[in-house]
C-alpha positions in Angstrom: 0.0 0.0 0.0 1.5 3.3 -1.1 1.9 6.4 1.1 -0.8 8.3 -0.8 -3.3 5.4 -0.3 -2.5 5.3 3.5 -3.1 9.1 3.8 -6.4 8.8 1.9 -7.6 6.0 4.2 -6.6 7.9 7.4 -8.5 11.0 6.3 -11.6 9.0 5.2 -11.7 7.4 8.6 -11.4 10.8 10.3 -14.1 12.4 8.2 -16.5 9.6 9.0 -15.7 9.9 12.7 -16.3 13.6 12.8 -19.6 13.2 11.0 -20.8 10.9 13.8 -20.0 13.6 16.3 -22.2 16.2 14.7 -25.2 15.2 16.7 -23.6 16.0 20.0 -24.6 19.1 22.0 -22.7 22.3 21.1 -23.2 24.0 24.4 -19.5 24.5 24.9 -17.5 26.3 27.5 -15.2 29.1 26.5 -11.4 29.4 26.8 -9.0 31.9 25.4 -5.6 30.1 25.3 -4.0 26.7 25.8 -0.6 25.1 26.0 -0.1 21.5 25.2 2.8 19.1 24.8 2.8 15.6 23.3 4.6 12.5 22.2 4.7 11.8 18.5 4.7 8.6 16.5 5.1 8.9 12.7 6.0 6.9 9.6 9.4 8.6 9.3 10.5 8.0 13.0 11.2 5.2 15.4 9.2 3.9 18.3 8.9 7.4 19.5 9.2 9.9 16.7 9.7 13.0 18.9 8.1 15.7 21.0 5.6 18.5 20.2 4.9 21.7 22.0 2.0 24.0 21.1 0.7 27.4 22.2 -2.7 28.4 21.0 -4.5 31.8 21.3 -8.1 32.4 20.5 -8.8 34.8 17.6 -12.6 34.3 17.4 -15.3 31.8 18.3 -14.1 29.3 15.7 -10.4 30.0 15.2 -7.2 29.9 17.1 -3.7 31.2 16.3 -1.0 28.6 17.0 2.8 28.6 17.6 4.4 25.1 17.5 7.8 23.5 18.1 8.5 20.0 17.0 11.7 18.0 17.8 11.9 14.8 15.8 14.2 12.0 14.8 13.8 11.4 11.1 14.8 8.0 9.6 15.6 6.8 6.1 12.8 4.6 4.8 15.2 1.7 4.2 16.7 1.7 7.7 16.6 -1.8 9.3 18.1 -2.8 12.6 20.4 -5.8 12.3 22.4 -7.8 14.8 26.1 -8.3 14.8 27.2 -11.9 14.0 29.9 -11.5 16.7 28.2 -9.7 19.6 24.5 -9.8 18.9 24.3 -6.0 19.4 22.0 -4.1 17.1 23.0 -1.5 14.5 21.7 -0.1 11.3 23.9 -1.3 8.4 24.4 1.3 5.7 23.4 4.3 7.9 26.0 7.1 8.0 24.0 10.0 9.5 21.2 10.8 11.9 18.7 13.6 11.0 17.2 15.5 13.9 14.5 17.9 12.7 13.6 21.0 14.7 10.4 22.5 13.3 9.0 25.9 14.0 5.4 26.3 12.9 2.8 29.1 12.8 -0.7 28.1 12.1 -4.5 28.1 12.5 -6.8 25.7 14.3 -10.4 25.8 13.1 -13.1 24.3 15.4 -15.3 21.9 13.5 -17.3 20.6 16.4 -17.5 22.3 19.8 -17.5 20.2 23.0 -20.3 20.4 25.5 -19.2 21.2 29.0 -17.5 18.1 30.6 -18.6 15.7 27.9 -18.1 14.8 24.2 -15.3 15.6 21.9 -14.0 18.9 20.4 -12.7 18.5 16.9 -10.4 21.0 15.2 -8.9 21.2 11.7 -5.2 21.9 12.2 -3.0 23.7 9.7 0.6 25.0 10.2 3.8 25.8 8.3 7.2 27.2 9.1 11.0 26.8 8.8 12.9 23.6 9.7 16.4 23.2 11.0 17.9 19.8 10.3 20.8 18.6 12.4 22.7 16.0 10.4 24.8 14.1 13.0 27.3 11.3 12.2 26.2 7.8 12.9 29.0 5.9 14.5 29.6 2.1 14.4 31.9 0.1 16.6 34.2 -2.1 14.5 36.8 -4.7 15.3 40.5 -4.0 14.7 42.4 -7.0 13.1 39.3 -9.2 13.6 39.6 -8.9 17.4 36.7 -8.6 19.8 38.9 -6.8 22.3 40.5 -4.2 20.1 37.8 -2.0 18.7 37.4 1.4 17.2 34.4 3.8 16.9 34.0 5.5 13.5 31.3 7.1 11.3 30.1 4.5 8.9 31.6 4.8 5.5 30.5 2.3 2.7 33.9 2.9 1.0 35.8 1.7 4.0 36.6 -2.0 3.8 36.9 -2.2 7.5 33.2 -1.3 7.7 31.9 -4.6 6.2 28.9 -6.2 7.9 30.9 -9.0 9.5 33.4 -6.5 11.0 30.8 -4.3 12.7 30.2 -5.1 16.4 27.5 -2.5 17.2 26.8 1.2 17.4 29.0 3.9 18.9 28.2 5.7 22.1 25.1 7.8 22.4 25.6 11.4 21.0 29.1 10.4 19.8 30.1 12.8 17.0 27.3 15.2 17.7 29.9 18.0 17.8 30.6 17.3 14.1 27.0 17.8 13.1 26.0 19.9 10.0 23.0 22.1 9.6 20.4 21.8 6.9 17.8 24.5 6.4 14.3 23.8 5.1 10.6 24.2 5.6 7.6 22.2 6.7 3.8 22.1 6.1 1.3 20.2 8.3 -2.4 19.4 8.1 -4.5 17.2 10.4 -7.4 16.8 12.8 -7.2 17.4 16.5 -9.5 15.5 18.9 -9.7 16.9 22.5 -11.2 14.4 24.9 -10.7 15.9 28.4 -13.4 16.3 30.9 -12.0 19.3 32.8 -12.1 22.9 31.7 -8.6 23.7 32.8 -6.9 20.6 31.3 -6.5 19.3 27.8 -6.0 15.7 26.7 -6.5 14.1 23.3 -4.8 13.1 20.1 -3.9 14.6 16.8 -3.5 12.8 13.4 -2.5 14.1 10.0 0.1 14.5 7.3 3.4 16.5 7.4 5.8 17.4 4.6 9.4 18.3 5.6 11.7 19.6 2.8 15.3 20.8 2.9 17.2 23.0 0.4 19.8 20.3 -0.1 19.7 16.5 -0.2 20.1 14.9 3.2 22.4 11.9 3.0 21.4 9.3 5.7 22.4 6.1 3.9 25.1 6.8 1.2 24.5 3.5 -0.7 20.7 4.1 -1.0 18.6 6.8 -2.7 18.6 9.9 -0.5 16.1 12.8 -0.8 15.5 16.3 0.5 11.8 15.8 1.0 10.4 13.7 3.9 6.6 13.1 3.8 5.1 11.5 6.9 1.8 10.5 8.5 1.8 11.3 12.2 -0.1 10.5 15.4 0.4 12.6 18.6 -0.9 12.0 22.1 -1.0 15.4 23.9 -1.8 16.8 27.3 -1.9 20.4 28.5 -3.7 23.3 30.2 -6.1 26.0 29.1 -7.6 29.1 30.5 
């Protein structure tokens, strides 16, 4: 199933879900601002894609102005964790760089269905866009020296290096190793989705957000040198969030 087909199915499901909510009471309580933070899962990330922070300010009855910050780990679509034949430790063969995306977004949230006081679901259409800063950090592997398990060396993976063959890799390097040698990539992002607020308290916000995000950089980002690398990263995301409002 292609990415475009998955996106279509997700939004069809959401549209059907929001239609069923239409019959709920619209006697809602008012609030002027809210701050939320969430944990993100997306099709371009790992088990946890990253973290989201959002500040919203009411412009009128049906619309909010939003300021967002997203911090994400972006993976190459062909990344696969494999285990070393010698140690059993896991590493990603062929990976040469990490990509950490810091996204700044300005947007609008449009209330589609208001929530009745202490019951029901509030549904918003979410749109946002802004600049992206990509931190391209070296991916280090631990390799054996002269086929020894006791003499090892940590280096950034290089497919041209004969010492970086699969059988010679023992595992990954230390966490954040080589971060000081990172390079910066500049770009932009665009997001659209639906926000479902499920909380029962006026002063607290809980719920989830689903949608589509496109991250693009001015230059190609090389994550796996031996594979096809792009500068555009489309993703479907799901975010669980919590916060406060007043």
